[in-house]
C-alpha positions as CSV (number, residue, x, y, z in Angstrom):
1,M,0.0,0.0,0.0
2,K,1.5,3.4,-1.1
3,K,1.1,6.3,1.4
4,L,1.9,10.0,1.0
5,L,2.6,12.3,3.9
6,I,2.8,16.0,3.1
7,V,4.6,18.4,5.4
8,E,5.1,22.2,5.3
9,S,8.9,22.4,5.5
10,P,11.4,20.2,3.5
11,A,13.7,20.2,6.6
12,K,11.3,17.8,8.3
13,I,11.4,15.1,5.6
14,K,14.7,13.5,6.7
15,T,13.7,13.6,10.4
16,I,10.3,12.0,9.8
17,S,11.4,9.5,7.2
18,K,13.3,7.3,9.7
19,F,10.1,6.7,11.7
20,L,7.9,5.5,8.8
21,G,8.2,2.4,6.6
22,K,9.1,2.2,2.9
23,D,5.5,2.4,1.9
24,F,5.5,6.1,2.9
25,K,6.6,8.9,0.6
26,I,7.2,12.2,2.3
27,M,6.9,15.5,0.3
28,S,6.8,19.2,1.2
29,T,4.8,22.2,0.1
30,V,7.7,24.4,1.0
31,G,5.4,26.8,2.8
32,H,2.3,28.3,1.4
33,I,1.3,27.3,-2.2
34,M,-1.6,29.8,-2.7
35,D,-2.4,33.4,-1.8
36,L,-4.4,36.4,-2.9
37,P,-3.1,38.0,-6.1
38,K,-0.4,40.6,-6.0
39,N,-1.9,43.0,-8.6
40,K,-5.5,43.3,-7.3
41,L,-7.5,43.1,-4.1
42,G,-8.7,39.5,-4.7
43,I,-11.7,39.9,-2.3
44,T,-15.3,40.3,-3.4
45,M,-18.3,41.2,-1.2
46,D,-21.4,40.2,-3.2
47,G,-23.7,38.3,-0.9
48,S,-20.9,36.3,0.5
49,I,-17.3,37.4,1.1
50,D,-15.1,35.4,-1.4
51,L,-11.4,35.2,-1.9
52,E,-9.6,34.8,-5.2
53,Y,-6.7,32.5,-4.6
54,V,-3.8,32.2,-7.1
55,V,-0.8,29.9,-7.2
56,I,2.3,31.5,-5.7
57,D,5.1,32.1,-8.1
58,D,7.4,29.0,-8.6
59,K,4.9,26.7,-6.8
60,E,3.3,25.2,-9.9
61,K,5.9,22.4,-10.0
62,V,5.6,21.7,-6.3
63,I,1.8,21.3,-6.7
64,A,2.2,19.2,-9.8
65,D,4.7,16.8,-8.2
66,I,2.6,16.4,-5.1
67,C,-0.6,15.8,-7.1
68,K,1.2,13.3,-9.3
69,E,2.3,11.3,-6.3
70,A,-1.1,11.6,-4.7
71,S,-2.8,10.1,-7.7
72,K,-0.7,6.9,-7.2
73,S,-1.2,6.8,-3.4
74,D,-3.8,4.8,-1.4
75,E,-3.7,7.0,1.7
76,I,-2.8,10.7,1.8
77,Y,-1.9,12.5,5.1
78,L,-1.8,16.3,5.2
79,A,0.6,17.2,7.9
80,P,1.6,21.0,7.8
81,D,2.2,22.8,11.1
82,P,-0.5,22.6,13.8
83,D,-1.5,26.3,13.6
84,R,-3.8,28.5,11.4
85,E,-1.2,29.0,8.7
86,G,-0.5,25.3,8.6
87,E,-4.3,24.6,8.4
88,I,-4.7,26.9,5.3
89,I,-1.7,25.2,3.7
90,A,-3.3,21.8,4.3
91,F,-6.6,23.2,3.0
92,H,-5.0,24.4,-0.2
93,I,-2.9,21.4,-1.1
94,G,-5.9,19.2,-0.2
95,Q,-8.0,21.1,-2.7
96,Q,-5.4,20.5,-5.4
97,I,-5.1,16.8,-4.6
98,A,-8.9,16.4,-4.6
99,K,-8.8,17.3,-8.3
100,V,-6.7,14.2,-9.2
101,V,-8.0,11.7,-6.5
102,K,-11.3,10.0,-7.0
103,K,-11.8,8.8,-3.4
104,K,-11.8,12.0,-1.3
105,E,-12.1,9.9,1.9
106,K,-8.5,8.8,1.6
107,I,-7.3,12.4,2.2
108,H,-6.6,12.9,5.9
109,R,-5.5,15.8,8.1
110,I,-3.0,14.9,10.9
111,T,-1.2,17.1,13.4
112,F,1.7,16.6,15.8
113,N,3.3,18.9,18.4
114,E,6.7,17.1,18.3
115,I,8.5,15.2,15.6
116,T,8.9,11.9,17.4
117,K,8.0,8.4,16.2
118,S,5.3,8.0,18.9
119,A,3.8,11.4,18.1
120,I,3.7,10.8,14.3
121,L,2.3,7.3,14.6
122,D,-0.3,8.5,17.0
123,A,-1.3,11.3,14.6
124,I,-1.7,8.7,11.8
125,D,-3.8,6.5,14.0
126,H,-6.0,9.5,15.0
127,Q,-6.4,11.0,11.6
128,G,-9.0,13.8,11.1
129,S,-10.1,16.3,8.5
130,I,-9.4,20.0,7.8
131,D,-10.5,22.2,10.6
132,M,-12.6,24.7,8.7
133,K,-12.9,27.0,11.7
134,K,-9.2,27.4,11.8
135,V,-9.2,28.0,8.0
136,A,-11.9,30.7,8.5
137,A,-9.9,32.4,11.2
138,Q,-6.8,32.5,8.9
139,Q,-8.8,33.8,6.0
140,A,-10.4,36.5,8.2
141,R,-6.9,37.6,9.3
142,R,-5.7,37.6,5.7
143,I,-8.7,39.6,4.5
144,L,-8.3,42.2,7.2
145,D,-4.6,42.6,6.5
146,R,-5.3,42.8,2.7
147,W,-8.0,45.5,3.2
148,V,-5.8,47.7,5.3
149,G,-2.7,47.2,3.2
150,Y,-4.4,47.4,-0.2
151,E,-6.8,50.2,0.6
152,V,-4.7,52.5,2.9
153,S,-1.2,52.2,1.2
154,P,-2.2,54.0,-2.0
155,I,-3.5,57.0,0.0
156,L,-0.2,57.2,1.9
157,W,1.6,57.2,-1.5
158,R,-0.3,60.3,-2.5
159,K,-0.2,62.0,0.9
160,I,3.3,61.3,2.1
161,A,5.6,59.4,-0.4
162,K,5.6,56.6,-2.9
163,G,6.4,53.2,-1.5
164,T,4.9,53.8,1.9
165,S,2.4,51.3,3.3
166,A,0.2,50.4,6.3
167,G,-0.3,47.2,8.0
168,R,-3.2,46.3,10.4
169,V,-1.0,45.0,13.2
170,Q,2.4,46.4,12.2
171,S,1.1,50.0,12.2
172,V,-0.2,49.6,15.8
173,A,3.2,48.2,16.9
174,L,4.8,51.2,15.2
175,R,2.4,53.4,17.1
176,L,3.7,52.0,20.4
177,I,7.3,53.0,19.4
178,C,6.2,56.4,18.2
179,D,4.1,57.1,21.3
180,R,7.1,56.1,23.5
181,E,9.3,58.5,21.5
182,D,6.8,61.3,22.0
183,A,6.8,60.6,25.7
184,I,10.6,60.7,25.8
185,R,10.8,64.0,23.9
186,S,8.2,65.7,26.1
187,F,9.7,64.3,29.3
188,K,11.0,66.9,31.8
189,P,13.4,65.5,34.4
190,E,12.7,66.3,38.0
191,E,15.3,66.5,40.7
192,Y,15.1,64.5,43.9
193,W,17.5,63.5,46.6
194,S,18.1,60.4,48.8
195,I,19.9,60.2,52.1
196,H,21.7,57.1,53.4
197,G,23.0,56.8,56.9
198,E,26.0,54.8,58.1
199,F,25.2,53.4,61.6
200,E,27.3,51.6,64.2
201,Q,26.3,49.6,67.3
202,Q,29.4,48.4,69.2
203,K,31.3,46.7,66.3
204,A,28.3,46.1,64.1
205,K,28.0,48.4,61.1
206,L,25.3,48.8,58.5
207,I,24.0,51.3,56.0
208,A,20.3,52.2,55.9
209,E,18.1,54.6,53.8
210,L,16.0,57.4,55.1
211,T,12.4,56.4,54.1
212,H,10.0,58.4,56.3
213,I,9.8,61.7,58.2
214,G,7.0,61.1,60.6
215,K,4.3,59.2,58.7
216,E,5.2,60.8,55.3
217,K,7.5,59.2,52.8
218,I,10.5,61.4,52.1
219,D,10.2,63.7,49.1
220,I,13.4,65.7,49.0
221,K,13.3,68.1,46.0
222,N,16.7,69.8,46.2
223,E,20.1,70.1,47.9
224,K,18.9,72.7,50.4
225,Q,16.2,70.4,51.7
226,A,18.6,67.6,51.9
227,Q,21.2,69.6,53.9
228,D,18.5,70.9,56.3
229,I,17.5,67.3,57.0
230,I,21.1,66.3,57.5
231,K,21.6,69.1,60.1
232,Q,18.6,67.7,62.1
233,L,19.8,64.1,61.8
234,K,23.2,65.0,63.3
235,K,21.4,66.3,66.5
236,T,19.2,63.2,66.7
237,D,19.7,60.0,68.8
238,F,18.7,56.7,67.1
239,V,17.6,53.3,68.3
240,V,17.1,49.9,66.5
241,D,13.4,50.0,66.6
242,S,12.8,46.5,65.2
243,I,14.5,43.5,63.6
244,T,12.1,41.3,61.6
245,D,13.1,37.9,60.3
246,K,11.1,36.0,57.8
247,Q,11.4,33.5,55.0
248,R,10.6,34.3,51.5
249,I,10.2,31.9,48.5
250,K,10.8,32.5,44.9
251,N,8.8,30.3,42.5
252,P,10.2,29.0,39.2
253,N,8.9,30.5,36.0
254,P,6.7,28.4,33.7
255,P,8.3,26.7,30.7
256,F,8.7,28.9,27.6
257,M,6.0,29.9,25.2
258,T,7.0,31.9,22.1
259,S,7.1,35.4,23.5
260,T,9.0,34.4,26.7
261,L,11.5,32.4,24.7
262,Q,12.1,35.4,22.5
263,Q,12.6,37.7,25.5
264,A,14.9,35.3,27.4
265,A,17.1,34.7,24.3
266,Y,17.4,38.4,23.8
267,N,18.2,39.2,27.4
268,R,20.4,36.2,28.1
269,L,22.0,35.5,24.8
270,G,21.7,38.8,22.9
271,F,19.8,37.1,20.0
272,S,17.3,39.0,17.9
273,V,13.7,37.7,17.8
274,K,14.2,36.6,14.1
275,K,17.4,34.7,14.9
276,T,15.8,32.9,17.9
277,M,12.9,31.7,15.8
278,Q,15.1,30.6,13.0
279,I,17.2,28.5,15.4
280,A,14.1,27.2,17.2
281,Q,12.6,26.1,13.9
282,K,15.7,24.0,13.2
283,L,15.6,22.4,16.6
284,Y,11.9,21.5,16.1
285,E,12.4,20.1,12.6
286,G,15.5,18.1,13.5
287,M,19.3,18.5,13.7
288,P,21.9,15.7,13.7
289,L,23.7,14.7,16.9
290,E,26.0,11.6,16.9
291,D,24.8,10.5,13.4
292,E,25.2,13.3,10.9
293,S,22.9,11.5,8.5
294,S,20.1,11.1,11.0
295,P,18.6,14.4,12.3
296,I,16.7,14.3,15.6
297,A,13.9,16.7,16.6
298,L,15.0,18.3,19.9
299,I,12.1,20.6,20.9
300,T,8.3,20.8,20.6
301,Y,6.5,23.2,18.3
302,M,7.9,26.7,18.9
303,R,4.9,28.9,17.9
304,T,2.6,28.6,20.9
305,D,1.1,30.7,23.7
306,S,0.2,27.7,25.8
307,L,1.9,26.6,29.1
308,R,0.4,23.1,29.1
309,I,2.8,20.1,29.4
310,A,1.9,16.6,28.4
311,D,1.6,14.0,31.2
312,S,4.3,11.9,29.7
313,A,6.8,14.8,29.6
314,L,6.0,15.7,33.2
315,A,6.6,12.1,34.3
316,Q,9.9,12.1,32.4
317,V,11.2,15.3,33.8
318,R,10.2,14.4,37.4
319,S,12.1,11.1,37.0
320,F,15.1,13.0,35.7
321,I,15.1,15.4,38.6
322,G,14.7,12.6,41.1
323,K,17.7,10.7,39.7
324,N,20.1,13.7,39.2
325,Y,19.4,16.0,42.1
326,D,18.8,15.6,45.9
327,K,15.2,14.7,46.8
328,E,14.5,18.1,48.3
329,Y,14.6,19.6,44.8
330,L,11.6,17.5,43.6
331,P,8.1,18.8,44.6
332,S,5.6,16.2,45.9
333,K,3.6,16.7,42.7
334,A,4.1,18.3,39.3
335,N,4.0,22.1,39.0
336,I,1.0,23.0,36.7
337,Y,1.0,26.3,34.8
338,S,-1.9,27.8,32.8
339,K,-2.5,31.0,30.8
340,S,-5.9,32.5,30.0
341,A,-6.8,33.1,26.4
342,A,-4.2,30.8,25.0
343,Q,-4.9,30.5,21.2
344,D,-4.4,26.8,20.6
345,A,-4.2,23.6,22.5
346,H,-0.4,23.2,21.9
347,E,2.1,22.5,24.6
348,A,4.6,24.9,25.9
349,I,8.1,24.8,24.3
350,R,10.1,22.0,25.9
351,P,12.8,19.5,25.1
352,I,11.4,16.3,23.5
353,D,13.8,14.1,25.5
354,V,15.0,15.7,28.7
355,N,17.7,13.1,28.9
356,I,19.4,14.8,26.0
357,T,21.1,17.3,28.3
358,P,22.7,20.6,27.0
359,A,26.2,19.1,27.7
360,M,25.4,16.2,25.4
361,A,23.8,18.4,22.7
362,S,26.6,20.9,22.7
363,K,29.0,18.3,21.4
364,Y,27.2,18.2,18.1
365,L,25.0,21.3,17.6
366,P,26.3,24.6,16.2
367,K,27.2,27.0,19.0
368,D,24.1,29.2,18.7
369,A,21.7,26.3,18.4
370,A,23.3,24.7,21.5
371,R,22.7,27.9,23.4
372,V,19.0,28.1,22.5
373,Y,18.5,24.4,23.4
374,D,20.3,25.0,26.7
375,L,18.0,27.8,27.5
376,I,14.8,25.8,26.6
377,W,16.1,22.7,28.5
378,R,17.0,24.5,31.7
379,R,13.8,26.6,31.8
380,F,11.7,23.4,31.4
381,V,13.6,21.4,34.0
382,A,13.7,24.3,36.5
383,S,9.9,24.8,36.0
384,Q,9.4,21.4,37.7
385,M,11.7,22.0,40.7
386,Q,11.1,23.4,44.2
387,P,11.1,27.1,44.8
388,A,14.2,28.9,46.0
389,K,14.2,30.0,49.7
390,Y,15.6,33.2,51.2
391,A,16.1,34.3,54.8
392,Q,15.1,37.9,54.9
393,R,15.9,40.4,57.6
394,Q,14.6,43.9,57.8
395,V,16.0,46.5,60.3
396,V,14.1,49.7,61.2
397,I,16.0,52.5,62.9
398,K,14.2,55.4,64.5
399,G,15.3,58.7,65.8
400,D,12.7,61.3,66.8
401,K,10.6,61.7,63.5
402,F,13.2,60.1,61.2
403,I,12.9,56.5,60.1
404,F,15.7,54.5,58.3
405,K,15.2,51.0,56.8
406,V,17.4,48.3,55.4
407,T,16.6,44.9,54.2
408,G,19.0,42.0,53.7
409,S,18.4,38.7,51.9
410,T,20.3,35.5,52.1
411,L,19.7,32.4,49.9
412,I,19.3,29.4,52.1
413,F,18.0,26.9,49.5
414,D,18.7,27.4,45.8
415,G,15.8,25.1,44.5
416,F,15.1,25.7,40.8
417,L,18.0,28.2,40.7
418,K,20.4,25.3,40.7
419,V,19.4,24.6,37.1
420,W,18.2,28.0,35.9
421,G,20.6,30.4,37.6
422,T,19.9,34.1,37.8
423,D,19.9,36.9,35.3
424,K,21.9,40.1,36.0
425,D,18.6,41.9,36.6
426,E,17.4,39.1,38.8
427,Q,20.2,39.3,41.3
428,E,19.0,39.3,44.9
429,D,20.0,42.0,47.4
430,T,23.5,41.3,48.7
431,V,23.2,43.5,51.8
432,V,24.6,41.8,54.8
433,I,23.1,42.7,58.2
434,P,25.2,41.9,61.2
435,K,23.9,39.1,63.4
436,S,25.1,40.9,66.6
437,L,22.7,43.8,66.1
438,K,20.4,44.3,69.1
439,E,16.8,45.3,69.0
440,K,15.6,48.3,71.1
441,S,19.2,49.3,71.7
442,A,20.9,52.6,70.8
443,I,22.8,52.9,67.6
444,D,25.0,55.7,66.4
445,L,24.7,57.6,63.2
446,T,28.3,58.0,62.1
447,K,27.9,59.3,58.6
448,T,25.3,60.7,56.2
449,D,25.4,60.3,52.4
450,P,23.1,62.6,50.4
451,K,22.8,61.9,46.7
452,Q,21.2,63.8,43.9
453,H,19.0,62.0,41.4
454,F,16.8,62.9,38.4
455,T,13.7,61.1,37.2
456,Q,14.3,59.3,34.0
457,P,12.2,59.2,30.8
458,P,10.5,55.9,29.8
459,P,13.1,53.7,28.0
460,R,12.9,53.0,24.3
461,Y,11.7,49.5,23.4
462,T,14.2,46.7,22.8
463,E,13.1,43.7,20.7
464,A,12.4,41.9,24.0
465,S,10.5,44.6,25.7
466,L,8.4,45.3,22.5
467,V,7.4,41.7,22.3
468,K,6.5,41.8,26.0
469,E,4.3,44.9,25.3
470,L,2.7,43.4,22.2
471,E,1.8,40.3,24.2
472,K,0.6,42.3,27.2
473,E,-1.7,44.4,25.0
474,G,-2.9,41.4,23.0
475,I,-1.5,42.6,19.7
476,G,-0.5,39.9,17.3
477,R,0.1,36.2,18.1
478,P,3.1,33.9,18.6
479,S,3.5,33.3,14.9
480,T,3.5,37.0,14.1
481,Y,5.9,38.7,16.6
482,A,9.1,38.1,14.5
483,T,7.4,39.3,11.3
484,I,6.0,42.5,13.0
485,L,9.5,43.4,14.2
486,S,11.1,42.7,10.8
487,T,8.5,44.6,8.8
488,I,8.7,47.9,10.7
489,Q,12.5,47.8,10.2
490,A,12.5,46.7,6.6
491,R,10.1,49.5,5.6
492,N,12.4,52.1,7.2
493,Y,9.8,53.1,9.8
494,T,12.2,52.4,12.6
495,S,15.9,51.8,13.2
496,L,17.7,50.0,15.9
497,E,20.2,52.3,17.7
498,N,22.1,50.6,20.6
499,K,19.6,47.7,20.2
500,K,16.7,50.1,20.9
501,F,13.8,51.0,18.5
502,M,13.9,54.6,17.2
503,P,11.1,55.7,14.9
504,T,12.3,57.4,11.7
505,E,10.8,60.7,10.5
506,L,8.9,58.6,8.0
507,G,7.6,56.3,10.7
508,M,6.5,59.2,12.9
509,A,4.8,61.0,9.9
510,I,2.8,57.9,8.9
511,T,1.8,57.1,12.4
512,K,0.5,60.7,13.0
513,L,-1.5,60.6,9.8
514,L,-3.0,57.2,10.4
515,V,-3.9,58.0,14.1
516,A,-5.7,61.2,12.9
517,N,-7.6,59.5,10.0
518,L,-8.0,55.8,11.0
519,P,-8.5,55.9,14.7
520,D,-10.0,52.4,15.0
521,I,-7.3,50.6,13.1
522,M,-4.6,52.5,15.1
523,D,-6.3,51.9,18.4
524,V,-4.4,49.3,20.6
525,K,-7.6,48.1,22.3
526,F,-9.4,47.8,19.0
527,T,-6.6,45.7,17.5
528,A,-6.5,43.5,20.6
529,H,-10.2,42.9,20.5
530,M,-9.9,42.0,16.8
531,E,-7.3,39.3,17.8
532,E,-9.8,37.9,20.4
533,D,-12.5,37.8,17.7
534,L,-10.2,35.9,15.4
535,D,-9.7,33.4,18.2
536,K,-13.5,33.1,18.5
537,I,-13.7,32.3,14.8
538,A,-11.1,29.6,15.3
539,H,-13.2,28.1,18.1
540,G,-16.5,28.3,16.2
541,Q,-17.9,31.0,18.5
542,L,-18.1,33.7,15.8
543,E,-18.9,33.7,12.1
544,R,-16.1,34.8,9.8
545,D,-18.2,37.0,7.5
546,K,-20.0,38.7,10.4
547,L,-16.7,39.9,11.8
548,L,-15.5,41.1,8.4
549,R,-18.7,43.0,7.6
550,E,-18.8,44.8,10.9
551,F,-15.1,45.8,10.5
552,Y,-15.5,47.0,6.9
553,K,-18.6,49.1,7.7
554,T,-16.6,51.3,10.0
555,F,-13.4,51.0,8.0
556,E,-15.1,52.2,4.7
557,K,-16.4,55.4,6.4
558,E,-13.0,56.2,7.8
559,L,-11.3,55.4,4.5
560,D,-13.6,57.6,2.5
561,K,-12.9,60.5,4.8
562,F,-9.2,59.8,4.7
563,K,-9.2,59.9,0.8
564,G,-10.9,63.3,0.8
565,S,-13.6,64.7,-1.4
566,D,-11.7,63.9,-4.6
567,G,-11.5,60.2,-3.6
568,K,-7.7,60.3,-4.0
569,G,-6.3,62.3,-1.1
570,K,-4.1,65.4,-1.7
571,K,-0.5,65.7,-0.6
572,T,-0.6,66.6,3.1
573,S,1.9,68.3,5.5
574,A,1.6,65.4,7.9
575,M,4.5,66.8,10.0
576,T,4.1,70.6,10.0
577,T,6.6,72.2,12.3
578,D,6.5,75.4,14.3
579,I,9.5,76.8,12.3
580,V,8.6,79.8,10.1
581,C,10.1,79.6,6.6
582,P,13.3,81.7,6.6
583,S,12.8,82.6,2.9
584,C,9.2,83.9,2.6
585,K,8.6,84.4,6.4
586,K,4.9,83.7,5.8
587,H,4.4,80.0,6.1
588,K,5.5,77.2,8.4
589,L,8.0,74.5,7.3
590,A,6.9,70.9,7.1
591,I,8.8,67.6,6.9
592,R,8.4,66.1,3.5
593,F,9.8,62.9,2.0
594,G,11.6,62.6,-1.3
595,K,13.7,60.1,-3.2
596,S,16.8,60.8,-1.1
597,G,15.0,60.9,2.3
598,E,13.3,63.5,4.5
599,F,13.7,67.3,4.2
600,L,12.0,70.5,5.3
601,G,9.9,72.3,2.8
602,C,7.8,75.5,2.9
603,T,4.1,74.9,3.2
604,G,3.7,77.8,0.8
605,Y,4.9,75.7,-2.1
606,P,4.8,76.3,-5.1
607,E,4.9,80.1,-4.4
608,C,7.9,79.5,-2.1
609,K,10.3,76.8,-3.0
610,F,12.5,76.9,0.1
611,T,13.9,73.5,1.2
612,S,16.5,72.5,3.8
613,N,18.0,69.4,5.4
614,F,17.5,69.1,9.1
615,K,18.4,67.1,12.2
616,R,16.7,66.6,15.7
617,D,18.4,67.0,19.0
618,E,17.7,64.7,22.0
619,E,14.6,66.6,23.0
620,G,13.2,66.2,19.5
621,N,13.7,69.9,18.5
622,I,14.4,70.4,14.8
623,H,17.5,72.3,13.5
624,L,18.1,73.3,9.9
625,T,21.3,72.0,8.5
626,K,23.2,73.1,5.4
627,L,23.8,70.8,2.4
628,E,27.2,69.2,2.4
629,E,29.6,71.3,0.4
630,P,31.4,69.7,-2.6
631,Q,34.7,68.2,-1.5
632,L,37.8,69.0,-3.6
633,L,40.1,66.0,-4.3
634,D,43.8,65.7,-5.0
635,E,43.0,64.1,-8.4
636,K,43.1,66.2,-11.6
637,C,40.4,66.2,-14.4
638,P,41.8,64.3,-17.4
639,L,40.1,66.8,-19.7
640,C,40.9,70.2,-18.4
641,G,43.4,69.7,-15.5
642,R,41.2,71.3,-12.8
643,P,40.8,69.5,-9.5
644,L,38.0,66.8,-9.3
645,R,35.5,67.1,-6.5
646,K,33.0,64.8,-4.7
647,V,29.5,66.0,-5.2
648,I,26.2,64.8,-3.5
649,G,23.7,64.5,-6.3
650,K,20.1,63.4,-6.8
651,F,21.1,59.7,-6.8
652,G,24.0,59.9,-4.3
653,A,27.7,60.8,-4.4
654,F,29.7,61.1,-7.5
655,V,33.1,62.6,-8.7
656,A,33.1,65.3,-11.3
657,C,35.2,68.2,-12.5
658,S,35.2,71.4,-10.4
659,G,35.1,73.4,-13.6
660,Y,31.4,72.6,-14.2
661,P,29.6,73.9,-16.2
662,E,32.5,74.7,-18.6
663,C,33.9,71.2,-18.2
664,K,31.2,68.4,-17.8
665,Y,33.6,65.5,-17.0
666,I,32.2,62.9,-14.7
667,K,34.5,60.2,-13.4
668,E,33.2,56.7,-14.3
669,N,33.8,53.5,-12.3
670,K,34.9,50.9,-14.8
671,A,34.6,47.2,-14.4
672,G,37.7,45.0,-14.7
673,F,36.1,43.0,-17.6
674,K,34.8,43.8,-21.0
675,C,31.2,43.7,-22.1
676,P,30.3,40.0,-22.9
677,D,28.1,41.2,-25.8
678,D,30.4,43.5,-27.8
679,G,33.7,43.8,-25.9
680,G,33.1,47.4,-24.9
681,E,33.9,49.0,-21.5
682,V,31.4,48.3,-18.7
683,V,30.8,51.3,-16.5
684,E,28.8,52.1,-13.4
685,R,25.6,54.2,-13.9
686,R,23.2,55.6,-11.3
687,W,19.5,56.2,-11.5
688,K,16.6,56.6,-9.1
689,G,16.4,52.8,-8.7
690,G,20.0,52.6,-7.5
691,V,23.1,51.4,-9.3
692,F,23.5,49.5,-12.5
693,W,26.4,48.6,-14.8
694,G,26.1,49.0,-18.5
695,C,28.1,48.9,-21.7
696,K,29.6,52.3,-22.7
697,N,28.5,51.7,-26.3
698,Y,24.8,52.2,-25.3
699,P,22.5,52.6,-27.2
700,K,24.2,50.4,-29.8
701,C,24.8,47.8,-27.1
702,K,22.0,47.3,-24.5
703,F,24.0,45.1,-22.1
704,A,23.1,46.1,-18.5
705,V,23.3,44.6,-15.0
706,F,21.0,46.1,-12.4
707,G,22.6,46.0,-8.9
708,D,26.1,45.7,-7.8
709,I,28.7,43.3,-9.2
710,E,31.5,41.1,-7.8
711,E,34.4,40.5,-10.1
712,T,34.5,36.8,-9.4
713,P,34.1,34.4,-12.3
714,C,31.0,32.3,-12.3
715,P,32.0,28.8,-11.0
716,K,29.6,27.2,-13.4
717,C,29.8,29.1,-16.8
718,K,33.0,31.1,-16.2
719,R,31.3,34.5,-17.0
720,P,33.8,37.1,-15.5
721,F,31.5,38.5,-12.8
722,L,28.6,37.7,-10.5
723,V,25.6,40.0,-9.6
724,K,25.5,40.9,-5.9
725,K,22.3,41.6,-4.0
726,V,22.4,42.5,-0.3
727,A,19.1,42.2,1.7
728,K,18.2,44.4,4.7
729,D,19.0,41.6,7.1
730,G,22.5,41.4,5.6
731,T,21.9,38.2,3.5
732,I,24.2,38.3,0.4
733,T,23.0,36.6,-2.8
734,L,25.5,36.1,-5.6
735,F,24.2,34.9,-8.9
736,C,25.1,34.6,-12.6
737,S,23.5,37.2,-14.9
738,D,23.1,34.5,-17.5
739,K,19.7,33.0,-16.8
740,A,20.6,29.9,-18.8
741,C,23.4,29.2,-16.4
742,G,21.3,29.6,-13.2
743,Y,24.2,29.7,-10.7
744,K,23.2,31.1,-7.3
745,K,24.9,31.3,-3.9
746,V,23.3,32.7,-0.7
747,E,25.4,33.8,2.3
748,K,23.6,34.4,5.6
749,P,25.0,36.9,8.0
750,E,26.4,35.7,11.4
751,E,24.5,37.4,14.1
């Protein structure tokens, strides 16, 4: 009997194949195979809401190969990932297979949370059908995202700049960053002071902080107030009013879900969210250990917001703890964790086999993969251990109306910390309080230490803190966090400076415009409520089209108003400043966006054509800056002998004669090879789309290469150069310009 099992990622094929017999053929869809068309909306609202799906570029052969194999198979198992995206992939490939298979009952949907023999065989034994509620939820999300992106982006092109776009979830995430930047810019630091006292009782010494004056907490505004208090303190006699001893416990954290894994990998390992998910994907799909030809799946599914742990995994980890640690580290029963409003019934992220320790795995895994596995393993094992215990002592010192306090904490049982350890920001107080200190006895104030402080503005978001905020506000879901963060950077709406998100001028302008014109879409609570409604669709508690119609009813009204009376939307000064135009002295300047970036322009245009570059200071104030003056070089012009100079032009920097306009010489960058078509010189050209290389004999010879070149011969066809493309994430792609050759090499950056 021939059987076909279809997965989402080709990386799983080798891992799964060793669990199944020779009668199984395993194939991959390589992700999604169908989507809405690129060149039109693809959604109709005529009675019902219908989607127009088209085959994704380069997926025709994938579909044809799978259908060919399906037509020869007796049983077909659709096994893409166990989430909404996986469900729509299964739905689409199932539809294609149904066209070539007569007996539809032999097409089955199976899901598994881990790639192990037992999990896969169990899934095959408990086969089901496509979950149309999950499909509906995915379709609803796709339609909402398409409406916002397809309908709003063209208005932004006209109002701000071409190429700008909006996203239903990404734009709200961007708003969080912009709102935080506004708060930082408007923040006014306030001065305050603290006073610490050094006390001595016989030979016992300790430092305590002044916390109260009478019943009021201290609120010292300036140095004069601090010095007045210190004068009074020096005249005051003090006594140890109370010594309170108690025990405090610190419970272990639950095992990881997607968001907490991303945060911990960022904070402990310095990994970006994208890098963490790429590594976790490989650990889930399978990586080789002792046997390089046999990959082993090491963790459960990594896109989850659930904290549930399978009974079998709990039994295994409790057995492991009992064998490898003293008995006091193992609780009498398993620690159970739960999270309200978890999207799906997945497990938390955990090692598949806890007996594969980080020490064992690190012998075979790449360094970064070993570090992520170590993090997941230790978090899971620690989650099933006893709490840590601390002995805590608080001392209260009183003198007249002044109250000083100090608290010391000593670890007396490490519990789960034996496995998990502590982060830098989790370090416990290391204050040591002398044991000989006597309660109700006098104590001398030997020294005072006043310190000046200033209140601090809210911090900018890091990748970790932004994911934490998105989760807290209910924006996005585990499968979308990495994409959200990548998108707002790739579109040049934010930049990472010192690993913290800074909105660009473009990002601020778009956010301001969208908040003013599409308040619902840009509202955090509205977006979170929409996520909840999508969950309801997935659980069969809400009809897909009902949600979509209610959304579009409000969206359409806001959209029409945003477009304006002409239905197009006129260019707007989305970021008008308070700066009066220095040229006409009538109108204000506004931030505008052109091909070479942002600039200031007079709102009286076209009557006043004043423009200027600008920069912001730390408080967000705008300052006009002059254009960079042409830079004279030591090199002479080969035509007239005048010095060459470096000039900033419309499409970037170039070198030309300083005698312009009398001499129009422009220095050309020449390639070290001849034109493969006619043997002419190949020179660098610039245009609004960037750089390209073309034959100097144009227009007679039309040879051109768009992009950069690397003068390395093609290893396959020996053409004297390769085309070089660099993606925003640093990925370098080298390929042959001869399509018939087809050579291609991809180099991923090391993070």
